[in-house]
Each structure stands twice: as C-alpha cells, then as structure tokens.
C-alpha positions as CSV (number, residue, x, y, z in Angstrom):
1,F,59.9,128.7,86.6
2,G,61.2,130.3,83.5
3,D,64.8,129.3,83.9
4,P,65.0,126.6,86.5
5,T,68.7,125.6,85.7
6,F,69.7,129.3,85.4
7,D,71.1,128.8,82.0
8,Y,69.8,132.2,80.8
9,E,71.0,133.8,84.0
10,N,74.5,132.6,83.3
11,A,74.5,133.5,79.7
12,L,73.3,137.1,80.5
13,A,75.9,137.5,83.2
14,Q,78.6,136.3,80.8
15,T,77.4,138.5,78.0
16,T,77.3,141.6,80.2
17,G,80.7,140.8,81.6
18,R,82.2,140.6,78.2
19,I,80.6,143.8,77.1
20,V,82.0,145.6,80.2
21,L,85.5,144.2,79.6
22,R,85.3,145.2,75.9
23,L,84.3,148.7,76.7
24,A,86.8,149.1,79.5
25,D,89.7,147.8,77.3
26,A,88.9,149.7,74.1
27,D,91.0,152.6,73.1
28,V,87.9,154.0,71.4
29,L,84.4,152.9,72.5
30,P,83.3,150.5,69.8
31,F,79.9,152.1,69.1
32,E,78.2,151.2,65.8
33,F,76.1,154.2,65.1
34,G,74.8,152.8,61.8
35,D,73.4,149.8,63.6
36,F,71.8,152.0,66.1
37,T,70.1,154.0,63.3
38,D,68.9,150.8,61.7
39,T,67.4,149.7,65.0
40,L,65.6,153.1,65.4
41,S,64.3,152.8,61.8
42,Q,62.7,149.5,62.8
43,Y,61.1,151.2,65.8
44,V,59.6,154.0,63.6
45,E,58.3,151.4,61.1
46,E,56.7,149.6,64.0
47,L,54.9,152.8,65.0
48,T,53.6,153.4,61.5
49,K,52.3,149.8,61.3
50,L,50.8,150.1,64.7
51,T,48.8,153.2,63.6
52,D,47.8,151.6,60.3
53,N,46.6,148.4,62.1
54,L,44.7,150.4,64.7
55,R,43.0,152.3,61.9
56,D,41.9,149.2,60.1
57,E,40.7,147.5,63.3
58,T,38.7,150.5,64.3
59,A,37.1,150.8,61.0
60,E,36.2,147.1,61.0
61,Q,34.7,147.3,64.5
62,N,32.8,150.4,63.8
63,L,31.3,148.7,60.7
64,Q,30.3,145.6,62.7
65,I,28.6,147.9,65.2
66,A,26.8,149.9,62.5
67,E,25.6,146.7,60.8
68,H,24.6,145.0,64.1
69,D,27.0,142.1,63.5
70,L,28.1,142.0,67.1
71,E,24.5,141.7,68.3
72,A,23.7,139.0,65.8
73,A,26.7,136.9,67.0
74,A,26.0,137.4,70.7
75,D,24.5,134.7,72.9
76,P,20.8,135.5,73.2
77,T,20.7,134.0,76.7
78,Q,23.3,136.5,78.0
79,T,23.1,140.2,78.5
80,Y,25.3,141.8,75.9
81,V,26.1,145.5,75.7
82,V,27.2,146.7,72.3
83,P,30.4,148.8,72.5
84,A,30.3,152.4,71.5
85,P,31.9,153.3,68.1
86,K,35.4,154.7,68.4
87,A,36.7,157.8,66.7
88,P,38.5,157.1,63.4
89,V,42.2,156.9,63.7
90,P,43.8,159.9,61.9
91,Y,46.9,159.8,59.7
92,L,49.8,160.9,61.8
93,N,52.7,162.9,60.4
94,F,55.8,160.8,61.0
95,A,57.9,163.0,58.6
96,P,59.7,164.9,61.4
97,L,60.9,161.6,62.9
98,Q,61.8,160.1,59.5
99,N,63.8,163.2,58.6
100,A,65.6,163.1,61.9
101,L,66.5,159.5,61.2
102,Q,67.9,160.4,57.8
103,R,70.0,163.1,59.4
104,L,71.3,160.6,61.9
105,R,72.0,158.0,59.2
106,E,74.1,160.5,57.3
107,G,75.9,161.5,60.5
108,A,76.6,157.8,61.3
109,R,78.0,157.2,57.9
110,S,80.3,160.3,58.1
111,F,81.6,159.2,61.5
112,T,82.3,155.7,60.3
113,E,84.1,156.9,57.2
114,R,86.2,159.3,59.2
115,M,87.0,156.8,61.9
116,N,88.1,154.3,59.3
117,A,90.2,156.9,57.6
118,V,92.1,157.9,60.8
119,T,92.6,154.4,62.1
120,K,93.5,152.6,58.9
121,N,96.5,150.2,59.0
122,G,95.9,149.8,62.8
123,Q,96.9,153.3,63.6
124,S,95.9,154.6,67.0
125,L,94.3,158.0,67.7
126,P,96.5,160.7,69.1
127,P,96.0,161.1,72.8
128,G,94.5,164.5,72.5
129,T,92.0,163.3,69.9
130,Q,91.1,160.3,72.0
131,T,90.5,162.4,75.1
132,A,88.3,164.9,73.1
133,L,86.4,162.0,71.5
134,D,85.7,160.4,74.9
135,A,84.3,163.7,76.2
136,V,81.9,163.9,73.2
137,F,80.9,160.2,73.7
138,L,79.9,161.0,77.3
139,S,77.3,163.4,75.9
140,L,75.7,160.9,73.5
141,E,73.4,158.9,75.8
142,P,72.3,162.0,77.8
143,A,71.2,163.5,74.5
144,L,68.5,160.8,74.3
145,T,67.0,162.1,77.6
146,R,64.9,165.1,78.3
147,P,64.5,167.0,81.7
148,E,60.7,167.1,81.4
149,G,60.4,163.3,81.2
150,L,57.7,161.2,79.6
151,P,54.0,162.2,79.8
152,R,52.4,161.2,83.2
153,R,55.6,159.9,84.5
154,P,58.3,162.6,84.4
155,W,60.7,160.5,86.4
156,Y,61.5,158.5,83.2
157,K,63.8,160.7,81.2
158,H,64.9,158.4,78.3
159,F,62.9,158.9,75.1
160,I,64.1,155.8,73.3
161,Y,63.5,153.2,75.9
162,A,61.4,153.1,79.0
163,P,59.2,150.6,81.0
164,G,55.7,150.5,79.7
165,F,53.0,152.6,81.5
166,Y,50.9,149.4,81.9
167,T,53.4,146.7,81.3
168,G,55.7,147.3,84.2
169,Y,59.1,145.8,83.3
170,G,58.1,145.3,79.7
171,V,60.1,147.9,77.7
172,K,58.5,150.3,75.2
173,T,60.5,151.7,72.4
174,L,60.0,155.4,71.5
175,P,57.6,155.3,74.5
176,G,56.2,158.8,74.2
177,V,55.0,158.2,70.7
178,R,54.0,154.6,71.1
179,E,52.0,154.9,74.2
180,A,50.1,157.9,72.9
181,I,49.1,155.9,69.9
182,E,48.1,152.9,72.0
183,Q,45.9,155.2,74.2
184,R,44.5,157.0,71.2
185,R,45.8,160.4,72.4
186,W,46.3,161.8,68.8
187,T,47.2,165.3,69.8
188,E,49.8,164.0,72.2
189,A,51.1,161.5,69.6
190,D,51.7,164.4,67.2
191,A,53.5,166.3,69.9
192,Q,55.6,163.3,70.9
193,I,56.6,162.6,67.3
194,R,58.1,166.1,67.2
195,I,59.8,165.8,70.6
196,A,61.3,162.4,69.6
197,A,62.5,163.9,66.3
198,D,64.1,166.8,68.2
199,T,65.7,164.3,70.6
200,L,67.3,162.3,67.7
201,G,68.4,165.6,66.2
202,R,70.3,166.5,69.4
203,F,71.9,163.0,69.3
204,A,72.9,163.6,65.7
205,D,74.5,167.0,66.7
206,Q,76.7,165.2,69.2
207,L,77.6,162.6,66.7
208,N,78.6,165.3,64.3
209,R,80.7,166.8,67.0
210,A,82.5,163.5,67.3
211,T,83.2,163.5,63.6
212,A,84.6,167.0,63.8
213,V,87.0,165.9,66.5
214,L,88.3,163.1,64.2
215,A,88.7,165.7,61.4
216,R,91.1,167.9,63.4
217,P,94.7,167.9,62.0
C-alpha cells in the first residue's frame, strides 16, 4: 500500500548496491567523519529540545490542573478524571556529550587534513599504511557498541542507533538517552548521557589512531 509500483524498493536496492560497490572498490574507505559528527550534533540538539519542550508542556499541564482549566473544559455529561500533576522536568547536564562531540569534531578535522595531505595530487597510500588503516577502520563501528547493551533490552548493543522500545522498527537515535527522557527516567537519562559521551570518546580514540597511522613516515 505504501509503494504499490515498488519505485522506492528499486531506488533503495540501487542505492545500496552502489554503496557496496563504492566501498568494495575504494582503496581507502570513503568515510566522511566530519559529516558523521555534524549528524551526531543534530541528534544531541534534538535531545536538548526534547527536554525543553517536555519541561514546558509539563509546566503548562500542571498549571491547567492547578487552575481547574481541564475540568472547566470537560463535557459535563461525561465522567472526567483529572490527571495527576507530573513532576517538573529537571535541567539535564548535556555537557559530557557536547564535550565528546567537540573532541570528535577536532579528531575528524585532523584526520581529513592528514588524509588530504598524504593523498594530494592523486597519490596512493603505501600498502603498509593502507593495511594498517583498514585494521583501524574495522574497530570504528564496534566502538559505538557496548557489551552491556541498552537499558531493558541488552541484546541491542549499538548506542547511536536502535529500534525504539515502543516503536518497533522505528529507529531511535542516541536511544539510551532519548528513551530515558521520553519515559521521564531522569536519573537514568543522566547516566545514559555519560555513557553516550564515553562511547563517542572511544570512537574518537580510534579515529585518532587512524590519523596517527597516516602520520607515520
């Protein structure tokens, strides 16, 4: 019903096929770490806005409850139960996550500058350097996973992308933090912010290793 002529199916298959061929044929995997960092920054900004919006909505609803606005607007012919006030939304400390992003941004810039320097004028990497770089690249994606997994579903190990706890196939970005906020688990949200920051820090460490490989004589 969503794609009766399979146009989107074909486009997705073609896009995926081209990506696979591009990665398979590349001397060096064409990762754009600056773009990845920019995307992560958008995810963090979404989390701060989510928290701010939830705080405003909670304050507004609590005010309506206190002033009996909901009762006044209810249908008098129907039974209406006024919801209980909700606890105010605290101000979460996103600084660890923002600091980790800045570190990753600097690492991405250093890697790009070094890569451009060693491959200028169409030069190829020496075989030994290329092999060592590939080995580091293999550690990048696993650095975004953690053995303990996400809260209440430890079988999901990736801390940047995961299916939503309630949305099934719908993806959640920075799921540990996002779902803790959505479920108003503030202590857990604080802990997940620190865990996500540590995860990005480990990714930055691996990226710095890749830059060091390129810096070898």
